[in-house]
N, C-alpha and C positions, 0 to 999 in steps of 0.2 A: 504494500500500500504506500502511496506517495501523496504528499501535499501538493496538489496540482494548481491551486489558486485560492482566492478568497473573495469575499464580497464585503463592501463597506457601505456606509450611508445610514440614513435614518431608520430603515426597515430591515430587520432580520439579517444582521451581519453574520457571516459564516465563513468557515474553512471548507474548502472543496477537497475531498479525499478521493483518490482514484485507485482502482484496482481492476485489472483485467478488462479495461475499456469502460467500466461503469464508473459513475461519479456519485458520491454521497455528499450531502450538504450537512455540515455539523454546525449547529447554532452556536453563536457566541453571545447569546443573551446573558445577562447577569445571573449568577448562581449555577450556571452549567459547569460541570466538572470535566476537564480534559485530562487525558492520560496518554499522551503520544510522545514517547521518547524518540529523539531524533537520531537517525542513522546516517548513512552516506547521502550526499547531495549531488544531483546532476540536473540537467535540463528537465523542466516540467512538461515539455511537449505542448500539446494544444488540446483544448476542449472545444469541440465543434458539434453543435446541435445535441448537447447532452452526452456525447461520447468522448472519452479521453483517448488521444493518440499519443502514446509515450515516446520518449526520445532518450537514448542512452548517451548522448554527447555530454561532455564534461561541463561546459560553462553553465552556470546557474545564476538566477532562476531560469533564464532562457538562453539558448544558443542563438547564433545569428540567423538560423532558419526560422526561429519561432519568436523573434523579437518584434513586437508590434509598434511600429512608428506612427506618430500622429499624422493623419491625412485630412485635408480640408473637405471632408465628405459633406459637411453641413455649411458650406461656404455661403449659401444664399439665405440662410436663416437669420432672424434677428438675434443679435448677441448683446450680452451685458458685459460691461467692464466693471470690475469690483476691486475693492481693497479688503484684505483680510488681516486680522490681528491674532497673534498667538502669544500667550502669556510668557514672560511679563511685557516685553516690548519689541516683538519682532513683527514687522508688517510686510505685506507683499501685494503686488498687483496681479490680476489675472483676468481671464475672459472665459465665458461659457455661453451656450445657447440660453436665451433669456428664460425659457420655461424650466431650465434645470438649475437655476441660480441657487435656490435654497439647498437642493440636494448636493450640488457641487461643493458648496461651502462646508456642509457636514462631512462629505467624503474626505475633505482635507483636514478636518478637525479644527476648524477656525473657532476661536472664542467669541470674536466679534467680527462684523463685516459691514461694508457699505457698498451699495450699488451706486456708481457714480456717473455712468454714461450708458445709453442704449443706442446701438447703431444697427444698420440694416443688413450687415453681412460679416462673415468671419474675417475676410481680408482687411476690411476697415477696422474691425476690432483689434486685429494684430498690430495695425499701424498705431492706433491710439495707445495700446499697451506698451509698445516699444518706446514711445515718447515718454510715458510716465516712468518706465523702467530705468530711465537715465538717473532717476533719483530714488526710486523704490524698487527693491529686487523683485524678480518674478518667481522666486522659489524660496522656501524655508526648509532646511534639512529636517528630516524626521528626528535625528538625534537632538536637534535644538528644541523641537516640540516636546520631546520626552523630558528634557531638562526643565521645562516650564509647567509640567503637569500639576504640580502642587501650588503654583503661583496664580496670581490674578493679573489681569491686563492693567498696565499703567494707564489709568484713566486720562490723566492730563496729556500724556504723549499722544494718545489716540484721538482725543478731542482736538488737539492742535493740528493733527494731520487732516482731520475731517474739515476743519475750517479752510483748508487750502483747496478742497475739492467739491464742496457744496453737494453732499450726497442726496440722491433721490429717495433712498430708503436705507435704514440701518437695521442690523440684526444682532441679537445676542443669543448664544446657544448654551444649552444645558445638556450634558451627556449622561446625566443620571448617576454620577458618582463624584465624590469629593475625596481628595487625598490629603492627609495631614502633613505628609512629607514626600519628597521626591522618591519615586520608586527606583529600584535597581534596574538598570538597562541590561537585559539578558535575552538571549535567543533560546526560547523554550516554548513548548506547547503542552505543559503539564501544570495543573493547578485549577483553582476555582476562579471562574471569570468574574471580575468586578465590573467590567464594562469595556467598551471600545470608544476610541476617539479618533475619527478618521481611520487610518490604517494602523493605529497603535492599539495593541491588545494589552489590557491590564489584568494581571492574574495575582492571586494570593496563593502562596505555597509555603507550608510549614511556618506560618507566622510572618513571612516576608512578602512584600508587594513587589512585583516585577512588571516591567513594561517591555514589550517586544514589537518590532516592526513586522507586520504580517507579511510584507514582501520578502523579508529575510527568512521566512519559514518555507517559502515556495521552492519546491524541488527536492526537499528532504524526503527520504524514505523513512517510514515508521519502523524503528528498530525492533519493536516487539509489541504484539497486541496485549492490551490490558486483560487480566483475567476477571476483573470486576464487571458488573453490569454497568453499561454506559448510562450516564444520566443525560447525555446529549441526545437530542432528538434527531434520528437519522432518517433520511428519506431520499428517494431518487432525485437527482438534480434535473 
């Protein structure tokens, strides 16, 4: 069995486990218990229409045959340009199709956000984004997001940024859990789920809280099956 992917966002975050071509979706809702010791890692292959096509090539999570590059498939759709804040004071600019704005922000684990422009197409949005990116980065590393998990957004710094951009709409997000201190950054898939924030999975194990980047789990073989009854809800993907 291999961890072949994951799903994030506001509804039903999950790990995707693949074996013999089939895919099972393991819920990452709070209180679910995971017991997946990590073994060897290689390319996760591809999931197409619910079927997993494995790949034994070494690069992980994906080899060059299975790396998905962004393509302007939705170039003619209306796009939103947004600012996102990650505690305590990391800000970024980004774009998405307008109807996906709330979902996209939650997928990234934003603490706060602001919709600052609406444009008629993807290429126009890219142009505006590049202009703003001269002063505000287009990405925030997951490691940086993990470092801020127990912090709150610097309100004054965020408000000062908004004053420069006249937001159309602002957002504040609650991911359903609060941490008294920064969790330990660790690559693991064993423990009780406390919650997810974007692609960050937060687990409690033996009295310690851990945070892992879900992408860093993709491609791992499960070293051994747990002998206990799974509390996770499994179902065909």
